C-alpha positions in Angstrom: 114.1 73.8 96.9 112.9 70.6 98.6 110.9 72.0 101.5 110.5 68.6 103.3 114.2 67.9 103.0 115.0 71.3 104.4 112.7 70.7 107.4 114.3 67.3 108.1 117.7 69.1 108.5 116.3 71.8 110.8 116.6 71.6 114.6 113.5 72.1 116.7 114.9 75.4 117.8 115.2 76.5 114.2 111.7 75.4 113.5 110.4 77.4 116.4 112.2 80.5 115.0 110.5 80.0 111.6 107.2 80.1 113.5 108.0 83.4 115.2 107.6 87.0 114.0 109.4 89.9 115.7 109.5 93.7 115.2 112.1 94.8 112.7 113.8 96.9 115.4 115.3 93.7 116.8 116.8 92.8 113.5 118.3 95.9 112.1 122.1 96.6 111.9 122.1 98.8 114.9 120.6 96.1 117.1 123.0 93.4 115.9 126.0 95.7 116.6 124.7 96.7 120.0 123.5 93.4 121.4 126.1 91.5 123.3 124.0 90.0 126.1 120.3 89.0 126.4 117.8 91.0 124.4 116.4 93.7 126.6 113.3 92.5 128.4 113.1 89.2 126.4 115.6 87.0 128.2 117.0 85.7 124.8 120.3 86.2 123.1 120.4 87.5 119.5 121.6 84.0 118.4 118.4 82.6 119.7 116.4 84.6 117.1 119.0 84.5 114.3 116.8 82.3 112.2 113.6 84.2 112.8 111.0 83.6 110.1 109.4 87.0 109.6 109.3 90.6 110.6 106.9 93.6 110.6 106.9 97.3 111.2 109.9 98.2 109.0 110.2 101.7 107.6 112.0 101.9 104.3 113.1 99.6 101.5 116.7 100.3 102.5 115.9 98.8 105.9 114.4 95.7 104.2 117.6 95.1 102.2 119.8 95.7 105.2 117.8 93.5 107.5 117.7 90.7 105.0 121.4 90.9 104.3 122.3 90.7 108.0 119.8 87.9 108.5 121.2 85.7 105.7 124.7 86.1 107.1 123.6 84.5 110.4 120.9 82.1 109.5 122.4 78.6 109.3 119.8 77.4 106.8 119.8 80.5 104.5 116.0 80.8 104.8 115.0 84.4 103.8 112.8 86.5 106.1 109.2 87.3 105.2 108.5 91.1 105.4 104.8 91.8 106.5 103.1 95.1 106.8 99.7 96.7 107.6 98.7 98.0 104.2 95.1 98.8 104.9 94.1 101.4 102.3 97.2 102.1 100.3 100.9 101.8 100.8 102.3 105.3 99.9 99.4 106.7 97.8 96.6 106.4 100.3 93.0 105.9 99.1 89.9 106.3 101.3 89.5 104.2 104.5 87.8 100.8 103.9 84.5 102.0 105.4 84.5 104.8 102.8 85.3 102.4 100.0 82.3 100.4 101.2 80.2 103.5 100.4 81.3 103.3 96.8 79.4 100.1 96.4 82.0 99.0 93.9 84.1 95.9 94.4 85.7 96.7 91.0 87.0 100.0 92.4 88.5 98.5 95.6 90.2 95.8 93.4 91.8 98.6 91.4 92.9 100.3 94.6 94.3 97.1 96.1 96.3 96.5 92.9 97.6 100.0 93.1 98.7 99.4 96.7 100.4 96.2 95.6 102.4 97.9 92.9 103.8 100.2 95.6 104.3 97.3 98.0 106.7 95.6 95.6 108.8 98.8 95.5 108.9 98.9 99.3 110.0 95.5 100.3 106.6 94.2 101.4 105.9 90.5 100.8 102.7 90.1 102.8 99.9 92.6 103.5 97.8 92.3 106.6 94.7 93.0 104.6 91.8 92.9 103.9 90.1 93.3 107.2 86.7 91.7 106.6 85.2 91.9 110.1 81.6 92.8 109.8 80.7 95.7 112.0 77.5 97.0 113.6 78.7 99.2 116.4 80.1 102.7 115.5 81.6 103.0 119.0 84.3 100.5 117.8 87.2 102.5 116.3 88.1 99.7 113.8 84.9 100.2 111.9 87.0 102.4 109.8 88.9 99.3 108.6 85.8 97.4 107.6 83.6 97.8 104.6 80.5 98.0 106.7 77.5 96.2 108.3 76.3 94.0 105.4 77.5 90.4 104.9 76.9 90.4 101.1 78.7 93.6 100.4 81.6 92.7 102.7 82.0 89.3 101.0 82.2 91.0 97.5 84.8 93.4 98.8 86.8 90.7 100.5 87.1 88.8 97.2 87.9 91.9 95.2 90.7 93.0 97.5 92.4 89.6 97.4 92.3 89.7 93.6 93.7 93.2 93.5 96.7 92.4 95.8 97.4 89.3 93.8 98.0 91.2 90.6 101.5 91.6 92.0 103.9 89.5 93.9 102.2 90.2 97.2 100.6 87.6 99.6 97.4 88.4 101.4 96.6 87.9 105.1 92.9 88.2 105.7 91.9 89.3 109.2 90.7 89.0 112.0 89.4 85.5 112.4 86.8 85.6 113.7 83.9 88.0 114.6 86.3 90.6 116.0 83.8 93.2 114.7 81.2 92.1 117.3 83.2 93.2 120.3 80.8 93.7 123.2 79.8 97.4 123.8 82.0 98.4 120.9 85.1 98.2 123.1 88.2 97.1 121.3 89.6 93.6 122.2 86.4 92.9 124.1 84.4 89.6 124.4 82.3 88.2 121.6 79.6 85.7 122.5 77.2 84.7 119.8 75.1 81.8 118.4 76.5 79.6 115.7 73.6 80.7 113.4 74.6 84.4 113.7 78.3 83.5 113.3 77.8 81.5 110.2 75.1 83.7 108.7 76.7 87.1 109.1 80.3 87.0 110.4 82.0 84.1 108.6 81.1 84.5 105.0 83.5 87.4 104.2 86.5 85.4 105.5 85.4 82.4 103.4 85.0 84.7 100.3 88.6 85.9 100.8 89.9 82.4 101.1 87.9 81.2 98.0 89.6 84.1 96.2 93.0 82.7 97.2 94.0 84.5 100.4 97.4 83.1 101.5 97.2 83.7 105.2 94.7 84.2 108.0 95.2 86.3 111.1 93.4 85.2 114.3 91.6 87.9 116.3 92.3 89.2 119.8 88.8 88.5 121.2 87.3 85.6 123.0 84.8 83.8 120.9 82.3 82.0 123.1 84.8 81.9 125.9 87.9 80.9 124.0 90.5 83.3 122.6 90.7 83.0 118.8 94.4 82.1 118.7 93.6 79.1 121.0 90.2 78.3 119.6 90.5 74.8 118.2 86.9 74.6 117.1 87.3 77.8 115.1 90.7 77.5 113.6 91.3 73.7 113.2 87.6 72.9 113.0 86.1 75.5 110.7 89.1 77.0 109.0 91.2 73.9 108.4 89.0 70.9 108.5 85.7 72.3 107.2 87.0 74.9 104.7 90.1 73.1 103.8 92.5 76.0 104.3 96.1 74.9 104.3 97.8 78.3 104.3 99.5 80.1 107.1 97.7 81.1 110.2 99.3 83.9 112.2 98.3 85.4 115.6 97.7 89.1 116.1 100.2 91.2 118.0 101.3 89.3 121.2 97.9 87.5 121.4 99.5 84.3 122.5 100.6 86.0 125.7 97.0 87.3 126.2 95.7 83.8 126.7 97.1 84.2 130.3 95.3 87.4 130.8 92.1 85.9 129.5 92.6 83.2 132.1 92.7 80.1 129.8 96.5 79.5 130.2 98.6 79.6 133.3 101.9 80.2 131.6 103.7 80.5 128.3 104.1 76.8 128.0 100.3 76.4 127.9 99.9 79.3 125.5 102.2 77.6 123.0 100.5 74.3 123.5 97.0 75.6 122.9 98.0 77.6 119.9 99.8 74.7 118.3 96.8 72.4 119.0 94.6 75.0 117.3 97.0 74.8 114.3 98.4 78.3 114.6 101.6 78.7 112.6 103.2 82.0 113.3 103.4 83.7 116.7 103.5 87.5 116.2 105.9 89.3 118.6 105.4 87.2 121.7 108.0 84.4 122.0 106.3 81.3 123.5 107.1 79.0 120.5 110.8 79.9 120.8 110.8 79.3 124.5 108.6 76.3 124.8 108.2 74.4 121.6 111.1 72.1 122.2 109.8 71.3 125.7 106.4 70.6 124.3 107.7 68.1 121.9 110.0 66.4 124.4 107.2 66.1 126.9 104.9 64.5 124.3 102.2 67.3 124.6 102.6 67.9 120.8 104.3 65.8 118.2 107.0 66.7 115.7 104.5 66.2 112.8 102.5 69.1 114.0 105.5 71.3 114.2 106.8 70.2 110.8 103.4 70.9 109.2 103.4 74.4 110.5 106.9 75.1 109.3 106.1 73.6 105.9 103.2 76.0 105.5 105.5 78.9 106.2 108.3 77.7 103.9 105.8 76.9 101.1 104.6 80.5 101.2 108.2 81.8 101.0 108.8 79.5 98.1 105.6 80.6 96.4 106.7 84.3 96.7 110.1 83.4 95.1 112.1 84.4 98.2 114.4 81.3 98.0 115.4 82.3 94.4 115.6 86.1 95.2 115.4 87.2 98.9 115.2 90.8 97.7 112.5 90.2 95.1 110.2 93.1 96.3 112.9 95.8 96.7 113.3 97.0 93.1 111.8 100.5 92.6 109.7 100.9 89.5 108.8 104.5 90.2 105.1 103.8 90.8 105.0 105.2 94.3 102.9 108.4 94.5 102.9 108.6 90.7 100.3 110.6 88.7 98.4 107.4 87.7 98.1 106.3 91.4 97.0 109.8 92.5 94.3 109.7 89.9 93.0 106.3 91.2 93.0 107.7 94.8 91.1 110.8 93.6 88.5 108.6 91.8 88.0 106.5 94.9 87.6 109.6 97.1 85.0 111.0 94.7 83.0 107.8 94.4 83.0 107.1 98.2 81.7 110.5 99.3 78.1 110.5 100.5 75.8 113.5 100.2 73.7 113.4 103.4 71.8 116.7 103.0 71.4 119.4 100.4 68.9 122.3 100.7 69.8 123.5 97.2 73.3 124.9 98.2 75.2 122.3 96.2 76.8 122.3 93.7 78.5 125.6 94.2 79.0 128.0 91.3 82.4 128.4 89.5 81.6 132.1 89.3 82.2 132.7 93.0 85.2 135.0 93.5 85.7 134.8 97.2 85.4 131.5 99.0 85.9 130.8 102.7 87.3 127.5 103.9 86.8 127.3 107.6 87.3 124.7 110.3 90.0 122.3 111.6 90.1 120.4 108.4 90.2 123.4 106.1 93.9 123.2 105.3 95.4 120.0 106.8 96.7 116.7 105.4 95.2 114.9 108.4 92.5 113.6 106.2 94.2 110.5 105.0 92.9 108.2 107.8 94.3 105.8 110.3 96.6 102.9 109.3 98.0 104.8 106.4 101.2 102.7 106.2 103.9 104.9 104.5 101.3 107.5 103.5 102.4 111.0 104.6 100.1 113.9 105.5 102.5 116.2 103.7 101.7 114.4 100.4 98.0 114.9 100.8 96.0 117.6 99.0 94.1 119.7 101.5 90.6 121.0 101.0 91.9 124.6 100.5 94.6 123.4 98.1 92.1 121.4 96.1 89.8 124.4 95.7 92.6 126.7 94.8 93.8 124.3 92.1 90.3 123.9 90.7 89.3 127.6 90.8 92.5 129.5 89.9 90.7 132.8 89.5 89.0 132.8 92.9 90.3 134.1 96.3 90.3 131.2 98.7 90.8 132.2 102.4 91.2 129.9 105.4 90.3 130.2 109.1 90.6 127.3 111.5 88.0 128.5 114.0 88.5 125.6 116.4 90.5 122.4 116.8 89.1 119.0 116.2 89.9 117.5 119.6 87.0 116.2 121.6 87.4 118.9 124.3 88.4 121.7 121.9 86.9 125.1 122.8 86.4 128.0 120.4 89.0 130.7 120.8 87.0 134.0 120.7 89.5 135.6 118.4 89.5 132.6 116.0 85.7 132.5 116.1 85.4 136.2 115.3 87.9 135.8 112.4 85.9 132.9 111.0 82.6 134.7 111.2 84.1 137.8 109.6 85.4 135.7 106.7 82.1 133.9 106.3 80.2 137.3 106.1 82.6 138.6 103.5 82.5 135.4 101.3 80.1 134.3 98.6 80.3 130.7 99.8 81.6 128.9 102.9 83.1 125.4 103.1 83.0 124.3 106.7 85.4 121.4 107.1 84.7 119.7 110.5 84.7 116.2 111.9 87.0 113.8 113.8 90.7 113.3 113.2 92.3 110.3 111.7 93.7 109.4 115.2 90.2 108.9 116.5 89.8 105.8 114.3 91.6 102.5 114.1 92.8 100.1 116.8 92.3 101.1 120.4 90.0 104.1 119.6 86.6 103.0 120.9 84.3 105.9 121.9 81.5 106.5 124.3 80.6 109.8 122.5 79.9 109.8 118.8 79.1 113.4 118.5 81.3 116.3 117.4 82.8 118.6 120.0 80.8 121.5 121.5 83.5 123.8 120.0 82.7 122.6 116.5 79.0 123.1 117.0 79.6 126.6 118.2 81.6 127.3 115.1 78.9 125.7 112.9 76.1 127.8 114.4 78.1 131.0 114.1 79.2 130.4 110.5 75.8 129.4 109.3 74.2 132.4 111.0 76.8 134.6 109.2 76.3 133.0 105.7 73.5 130.7 104.7 75.5 129.5 101.7 77.5 127.1 103.9 78.3 123.6 103.1 79.7 121.2 105.7 82.4 118.9 104.6 82.3 116.1 107.2 85.5 114.1 107.9 85.0 110.9 109.9 86.2 107.3 110.3 82.9 106.1 111.6 79.1 106.9 111.7 78.5 109.8 114.0 75.5 111.0 116.0 75.0 114.3 114.1 71.2 114.9 114.3 71.6 118.3 115.8 74.1 119.5 113.2 72.1 118.0 110.3 69.3 120.2 111.5 71.5 123.3 111.3 73.7 122.8 108.2 72.2 123.7 104.8 74.2 121.0 103.1 76.4 118.1 104.4 78.9 116.1 102.2 80.5 113.2 104.1 84.1 112.8 102.9 85.1 110.2 105.5 88.9 110.1 105.7 89.4 110.3 101.9 93.2 109.8 101.5 96.0 111.5 99.6 93.7 113.1 97.0 90.9 114.0 99.4 91.1 117.8 98.8 91.1 117.3 95.1 88.0 115.1 95.2 86.2 117.4 97.7 86.7 120.4 95.4 85.4 118.7 92.3 82.4 117.4 94.2 81.6 120.8 95.7 81.8 122.6 92.4 79.8 120.1 90.4 82.5 118.4 88.4 81.0 115.2 89.7 77.7 114.4 91.4 78.0 112.5 94.7 77.1 108.8 94.3 78.2 107.2 97.6 75.8 105.1 99.7 76.2 104.5 103.4 77.7 101.0 104.1 76.8 101.5 107.8 73.8 103.0 109.5 74.2 106.4 111.3 72.5 106.2 114.7 70.3 108.9 116.1 71.9 108.4 119.5 74.8 106.4 120.8 72.3 104.6 123.0 71.0 102.8 119.8 74.3 101.1 119.2 74.7 98.5 117.9 72.3 99.5 115.1 71.9 97.9 111.7 69.3 97.6 109.0 69.0 93.8 108.7 67.6 93.5 112.2 65.0 91.0 113.4 61.5 91.8 114.5 60.6 91.1 118.1 57.3 89.7 119.3 56.3 93.3 120.1 57.7 95.6 117.4 57.3 99.3 117.6 54.9 100.1 114.8 55.0 103.9 114.8 58.3 105.6 115.4 56.8 109.0 116.0 54.6 108.0 118.9 55.6 106.3 122.1 54.1 102.8 122.0 53.7 101.2 125.5 55.0 97.6 126.0 56.7 97.4 122.7 60.4 96.9 121.8 61.3 100.6 121.8 62.9 103.5 123.7 60.7 105.7 125.8 62.8 108.8 124.9 63.4 108.4 121.1 63.1 106.6 117.9 64.1 103.1 117.0 65.2 104.2 113.5 68.6 105.3 112.4 69.3 108.9 111.4 70.5 107.6 108.0 70.0 104.0 107.0 72.3 101.6 105.3 72.4 102.3 101.6 71.4 106.0 102.0 73.0 108.7 99.8 71.7 111.7 97.8 72.7 113.0 94.4 72.7 116.4 92.8 69.8 115.0 90.8 66.7 113.0 91.7 65.7 109.5 90.7 62.2 108.1 90.4 61.5 104.3 90.8 58.6 102.6 89.2 56.7 99.7 90.8 58.5 96.4 90.8 57.7 93.8 88.1 58.3 90.1 88.5 58.7 87.7 85.6 56.8 85.2 87.7 55.4 85.3 91.2 56.3 81.6 91.7 59.9 80.5 91.9 60.7 76.8 91.4 63.8 75.4 93.1 66.6 75.5 90.6 65.0 78.2 88.4 65.2 82.0 88.4 62.8 84.8 88.3 63.5 88.4 87.2 62.8 91.3 89.5 62.8 94.5 87.5 62.2 98.2 88.1 62.4 101.3 85.9 64.6 104.1 87.2 64.3 107.6 85.8 66.4 110.7 86.3 63.8 113.4 87.0 66.3 116.1 87.9 68.3 118.6 85.9 71.7 117.0 86.1 73.3 113.7 85.2 73.9 111.3 88.0 74.7 107.8 89.1 72.2 105.8 91.1 73.0 102.6 93.0 69.8 100.5 92.7 69.6 98.0 95.6 67.8 94.7 95.9 66.7 93.4 99.3 64.8 90.2 100.1 62.6 89.3 103.1 61.6 85.8 104.1 58.2 86.2 105.6 57.8 82.8 107.4 60.6 80.3 108.2 61.7 77.7 110.7 63.9 80.3 112.4 63.3 84.0 112.5 64.7 85.9 109.5 65.7 89.6 109.3 63.3 92.2 108.1 65.4 92.3 104.9 68.8 91.5 103.5 70.9 93.0 100.6 71.1 90.5 97.7 72.2 92.6 94.8 72.9 96.1 93.6 73.6 97.8 90.2 74.8 101.2 89.3 73.1 103.2 86.5 74.3 106.4 85.0 71.4 108.6 83.7 71.2 111.9 81.9 68.3 114.3 82.8 65.1 112.7 81.7 66.7 109.4 80.9 65.3 106.2 82.3 66.6 102.6 82.4 65.1 99.3 83.4 67.2 97.5 86.0 66.9 93.7 86.4 67.9 91.3 89.1 67.9 87.5 88.7 66.6 85.8 91.9 67.2 82.1 92.5 66.7 79.8 95.5 70.4 80.0 96.5 69.8 83.7 97.4 67.1 82.6 99.8 69.2 80.1 101.8 69.9 80.5 105.5 71.1 78.4 108.5 68.4 76.6 110.5 68.7 75.5 114.1 70.5 72.3 113.0 73.1 74.5 111.2 72.0 73.2 107.9 71.9 75.8 105.1 69.0 75.7 102.7 66.0 77.6 101.3 62.6 76.9 102.7 59.4 77.1 100.6 57.1 79.9 101.3 56.5 83.6 100.7 59.1 86.3 100.1 59.2 90.0 99.4 61.6 91.6 97.0 62.4 95.3 97.8 64.1 97.5 95.2 65.0 101.1 96.0 67.5 103.8 96.8 68.3 102.5 100.3 67.5 99.8 102.8 64.4 101.7 104.0 62.6 101.4 100.7 59.0 100.2 100.8 58.8 99.4 97.1 58.3 95.7 97.1 56.6 92.8 95.3 55.8 89.3 96.7 56.7 85.9 95.3 56.6 82.4 96.5 59.3 79.6 96.5 57.5 76.4 95.6 
């Protein structure tokens, strides 16, 4: 297929169609049969979208085949459709939400999970996944933190690369999103304004997108937000300047859902003609759902506002992707079932991911539970529900999910496992007195209680920003009553974001954070609770004490008046008069069923020459009675620089598996590249001076040694 020759034959109207994506509901057989006049609400006839370039939000592989067949009968150029879908954490077999995957501190694991998802994509007609979402997040009020891998630029960049590599193991193209800085939405309110310095943008928010592109991401989706006053889809400095010219990206750029139209709402375009013009000038290729390219591209060319070369280049990028995916040779290439969907192998991967992403927040000696227990109570709104798979679960079905109660029953076949809901998980849910009495009675009669509480999957994802990050009063009432009835109670916490759970941490004897763990969440929970595995997850995002601290993150800057003692109110310092500056649980935090002891740090040299390396080492010993896995974390602080630097930043981590009494020396190589940052002239370099290397179990570690870059 000669792409340039094909483009020369196409009319401007056909080119505009290739640059437009519509919902599949407009293209299915029923729509074709029913539409005789203008498309409802769109002011277009079906013939005007007969050569449409791509579609999204289709339901089954049979729909894909039917839509493609009908499309090719009508399209004059026989150009196949691209089928794109939101595959965020699994296609049919759902693994934990991305934020949970961040807690595993394992790019290798998310690569394996993405490859699993890709194998199911190619059975379900999906050519392009709208994933990974690599927006860095610092504000738990934003519902889409569930779709990110957390608050750290280094960790997010590793995960971005790994996910692209995983999807690319199959014939699936990758669309990284949302470019750019969508995760910094003001006040944690979805779609809200982002205004930040170029240093902050380049230092923290852009690297993960760049990592995805360096790994070969095929597409980029622009974000909804304003960035420094300009919507991303129209942001020429961002898209053409940084993405195209500076980074050299020549793949497809697609808008987010109807965001071309939103330029008018933002107030930077008066009408659809201006929306199309500004998007094309920014080198946007595909318009998702809104129809400004179809309506106005011809007029824009005829008026001289844009030239045909711009249009042809955009169309070429789209057609090259279709050719790369093999669609011209076989339009139905990803519609051939291989019986991988929800197979045993995929369920095992989902279970492993759920186990490794769970974070033990507290344990007063309750966990792990004994296999000898004969009567076990599973209480709470998440005790026996499949609503633990998380938001954006694509074709994942709650009916396919293993519930907590089912997981325990499967593991302990000889035990009696009884369930009481107690209360719903809705924000305003109140305890029904009968349900509460039944729950308390069951707790008293049981040897152990698993209290499954938290927030539902529907509280996370797009459009789910929150003012209140606490659990409902009803769930607290249930918690207090159950713990009073049976001290051998463990809280299983389900969540798509960090929560303000200080008061329940003070009540619960043990808390195991499961996040929204996916299809095998109940299996993983049971095996963790009963000691088949020791928890090893580490928080990829700080848990605030209070919602008033948001946004809160570990790699913060000092002020000129830092609060030096978080237990005592310090007048005229950068602090709150009614509480601590510190998070409830810091980035990197996570307990185990054993304990790890760190030695003092040793440096191979306390002077680092530019171009050389020094070794930072520490001995880690398992001083507990069980085997366990520890994630050893390296942070570095630049003590004096030309611009202020954060108190510390993650620069490396390594996992060690240790038997009781076993120790291991963990080493990190530090070079000058790890010390680089952007100065006020937006030049990235490392500056000579003193640094501290911290090594420990989380970002609050005070175990450090100093060295100097000379």
